[in-house]
N, C-alpha and C positions, 0 to 999 in steps of 0.2 A: 786818298786816306778813306777808311772804311773803318764801322763800325760791326760789333760781334751779334749776329744775328742768328740763331741755329735752328729756330722753331717759329711756326707761321700757324695764326688759326685762320679759318676760313669758312663762312657759309654756304655749303656747298649743296646744291640742289640733286636728288637723285630720282624724282621723280614727281608727279603731282602731291603739293604738299608733304613732300617728304625732304624737309630742309634738315641738313645736319651741321652740327661744328665739328669739323675736322680739325688736327694740327697736323700739320705736314712738316716734312724737313726743309730747311733753306740754307742753300750756301752760304757762308759767310762772307764772301766778296761776289758781288754781281759779275755779269759776264762783261765783256769789253761792249761799252757803249752805252752801257744800260746802268740804272740806279736802283736801289732800294728805297723804297717812300714808306714809312710810316703811316698808315690810312688814319686818319682824326676824324673824318667826317665823311659821310656817305648818303645822298638822297634814294629813295626808291622812287622806280620809275614805273608807268603802267605797263611796258614791255616788261619788267621784272615780274611785275604783279602776274602777267598771263602766264609766263613761265612757273611760276609759283603753283598757281590754282592747277593749270592744264597741263602742264609739261612740256609746253609748246608757246608759240607765239604766230598765230598764222601758220604758216605754211612750215615755219621751221619748227621742228621738234628734236628734243632732247635725244642725244642718240648715245650721250656717257654723261656721268656726273659733271657738273659745271658750278663753279661762284659764280654768284649773280652779283648785281651792281655795276655801274658805270658813272657815276656822279659822285666824284671824290674830289679831296684836297687833303694834305698831309706834310710831313717832313721826310726831307732826304736823311737817310740813316746809315748808309753805304753808297760808296761811288766806285763803280767797275774803271778799268782801265781806259783810256781814249774816251773820255767824256770832257764838255767842255769844262773851263775852268772856274766859269761862273756858277756850276753845279758842284757845290759843296755839302760834306754833312752839316746839318742843323738849318738847310735853306727850306723855307716853304714854297710849297708847290700847288697848283690845280695841277690833276692829271686828265691830259687829252684820250677819250677811249677809243679812238680808232686807230689801227695800224693799218698804214697803208705803202703801196709799194714805191712810191717816189720816182719811179721810172716811165709809167704807160703816158699817151697821151692826157687822159684829165689830170692826173698828177701833174704833169709839166706845167699846163694852164692854168695849175691853180685851184681846179676843183675836185680835188682829192677825195671828197665827200662820194663820188661817183667810181672811185677807182673800182675795177672789177675785181680786183684780188684785195679789197678791204676784207680785214679782221676786226670785228669789234667785241669788245669785252661782253661777256655776257649775253652774246647772241649766238645761236644756234644755226645762223644760216650757211657759216662755214664749217668743216669737220677736218681735222678735230676742233672742237669750239675752242674759243680764247674766253679762259677762268677771267670770271669779272673783278671787281675792285671790293667787294666786301671781305676782304682779308686783313688781318692786323698789319701784314707788311706785304706790300706789292712790288715785283721784281717789273722794271717797264724802261721802255728805250727813252735815253736821255733826251731824244728828239719830242717826245712825248708829254713831255713835264713842262709847265710853265711856271716861271717865278714869279709870287705871288706878294704884291705891295705889302708893307707892313701895317697898312692900314686895313687891308681885307682879313676879315675872321676865315679860317676854315669853312666855316659852314657856307660864308658868302663863296668861297673859293670852289666849292661842290657846287653850290648854285651856277656857277659858269657856264656848266655841261647843258643842263635845259634851256637857260638862256641864250645859250650860242643858237639853238634851232631858233630861237625868236629873232635874234642879230641875222641868221642869215635870211630870214624872209623881210627883215626891214630893209636890208641890201638888196635884195632880188626885186623889191618893188621902189628901190631908190625913194623911200620916204623924205618929202621936203620939209621944212621948216614950214608950220601954218598948216597943216593940212589936217584933215578930219579924218579920225578913226572909229572905226566899229570894230569892237572884239567879240567875237560869238563864242562861248565857253569859258567861263571863269573859276577853270580848276588850276593846279599852280602854274601850268604853262602860259593860259589866257591871263593870268593876274600877271606875269612878267611880263608878258605881253603889253599890257596896258603900261606897265612901269618903263618898258624900254621905249614903248612909241612917245611917252610922255617925254622920257629923256634926250630922245632922239629928234625932238621939235615939235611934235604932233601940237597942234592948240586947242583940242578940242577930242578927246577920248570918251567913247561911250561902251560899256561893256554890258553884254546880255547873258542871262543864265535861268535854269529853271528855279535856281538855288536862292533864296533871298539873303540868307546870311553871305553867301561868297561875295555878293554884289555889293551888300554893305559894307565888307570887308575891303572890297576895291575903292570904295568911295572914303570910306573914312581913313583910309591911307594916302587920298589925292590921286590914286593911280588913273581913276576914272572921273571925269567932271559929272556924267550923268548915267544911270543903269535902267536897264528896262527887264522886269522880268518876264520870260516867256511863260506860256501856260503849259502846264504839262499835257501834252497830247497822247492819243491813244496810238497804239503801234499802227502804222499804214495795212489798211485792209487791202489782202492779198488779192490781185486782178485790178485795183484800185486805176482808173486811166491815170495818164501823167500828166493831163490837162487839170484833174481834179487836184492833183498833190502839186503842182505849179500854183494852181489859184489860191490855195491855203497860204503858201510861202510868200504871194505876191498880197494878198490881204494881210498877212503879219505885218511885213514890211512897212504899208500903208499906214498901220494901227500903230506901230511902233513911232514914225516919222509924227505922228500926230500928237501923241502923248510927251513927244521931246520935243514939239514946238518947232520941228524942222518940217522944210517943203521936201515930201519924200515921191512927189509925183514921177520924179525922173533919177531918184537915188539921191539920197543924202550926203553919203561917204565917198570921200576921196579913194580911202582904202579900207579894205576889210579883211583884218586877220581872221579866218576862222582855225579855231581852236579845237572844235568838239570831236568833229569828224562823223557828225550826225548828219544824215542827206538832207535833213528837213533845214537844217543851219547852215549847208552850204547853199541849199536854192536861197534862204534867205538872204546870204551874203552876196549872191548876183543881184538879186532885187533891190537892195540898200544900196547898192555903189554905183556911183553919177558915171552920166556917159564919159567914157575915157580915164575910167580909174580901174584901181585893180584890187582884184581879191588873192589874196595868199593863202595858200592851203598848208596849213600847221598841224591841223588834227589828222590822226591816223584812223580812220572809219574803214567803214565796209568798202571795199576795193571795187567794187562795180556800183554805179549810183545813176538815177536818172537825173538831169540838170535841164535847167531853161538856157540849151547853148545859143538860141535864138537871140534871148535875152541877152544874151552876154554879147555876140558878134556884132548884131544891129545897132549897139551902142559902144562898140569899142572897147569892152571890159576886157581887160587883158586876166586871165585866170594863171597864176604862177603855182608850181608845185614847190615844196620845200623838202628835200631829204637831209636830214641831220645838219652838217654844217662845214664849213671850210675858213681856216684863216679869221675865226672870230675871237679866240681867245685875247689876242690882243688889243681888239676892238673894246672886249669886256672889262678888262684891265685898264684901259683908257677912261673909259665910261665911269666905271667905279672911282677911280681916283679923282675924276672931276665933279665927283660928287652928283651925278645925274641918275642915280639909281639907289638914292636913299633909302634904306628901310627893306631890300628886297629879303632881308632875312626875316620877315614877319609873316612871309608864306611858310615857313615852318610850324607844326601845329603840334608834332609829336616826336619825342625822341627817346631810343633805344640804345643798349649797346650792344656789341656784335653777339653775344650770348645771349641775347633777346630777339635775334634776328626772326625768329619764326612768329614771335606775337606782330614783331613792326609788321610782317606782310600779313597777319590774321586784321590787324588796325586798319590797314589800307585796304583789305577787303569788304570791311564791314563800312567802313565810310566814315568811322565815328571810334572814339576811344574808349577804353574802360570807365573814362570819367564822365563821358555823355559828350565830348566837345567833338565838332565836327572835323573832319580832315581835308586839309587842305597839301600840305607835304609831310611826308614822313621821313624822317631822317633816324639813320645809324651813325651813333657818337662812339669816339673812345671814352673809357671810365676815365675819371679823374685819375691824375697823375701818370697816365701814361703816354702823355705827352714827350 
């Protein structure tokens, strides 16, 4: 069964700050094994912002025009041949943004996020680039969409993508009921980490950031039991001895423990989710973890950092990396249906239409909307009546 779609609008990046809304042709019927999804909600990510501002994200530079976006949900509008029977026109779905080979060793062992042939929506890592989801209609493999429960909104369905990165971290560290958790960095992913840690059974969650507004938001929504505001520090002095830098981080860990009335002499937390990528916060994470605890690196920061490896090794603190996610969408759906992630849509602070995608990115870049409100998460949503 198919519906007739002949044109498609997309927010296409041609270079730094050169984002154009283009109209493209779209086959009426998707290819075999594919569906058309009318995209109704898309969250903007930090990697999208890097492409928008600089035409690149780290080493991955734009080599041809590419539609941005990879955190989306919508409704199936057409179904190609050879698709599973449960996927039909009108079904609500969340879109998993990575296309992997499904044949290599990593895919076969269930770690398809590490597939060497992975093509990821709105990433210039591979060439030709795979267009992202900031489109009115997306053609996608049937195996890359997940049915949304009726209780889950399209916006929350789109949040499953960044939430999945957090759930990958929770799975990697085997977070147990009753454990104490610290989250460094209270941006959108950090806030989701607080909420997900609570949902996964953490008994005590602390969020730290330099932004008191974000910390108040985390506590107000009961995602954090306590918060701690980090002082805004000057950039590291070039040539500063590592011992000096480590001493600062160790001192902050001690001061934070005292302020929170915790025994921080050997590290107060079972697990630290590091969501900022800031080197000083990664150092703080290690010093804040108890002997035998785990540090989970979620934030993507400087690729080369100086860390207190001795402080980790001598206390058997495991440092775990997280790269995207694998097999997390079903887990996210289950947690949402059980009511373990209530209110996560509150992280969305600003909404724009596809035609306003340029302004959406400018808002994300400023960190504040025209109304003066601070940004936590910017969304591009369908105009009323487009569903």
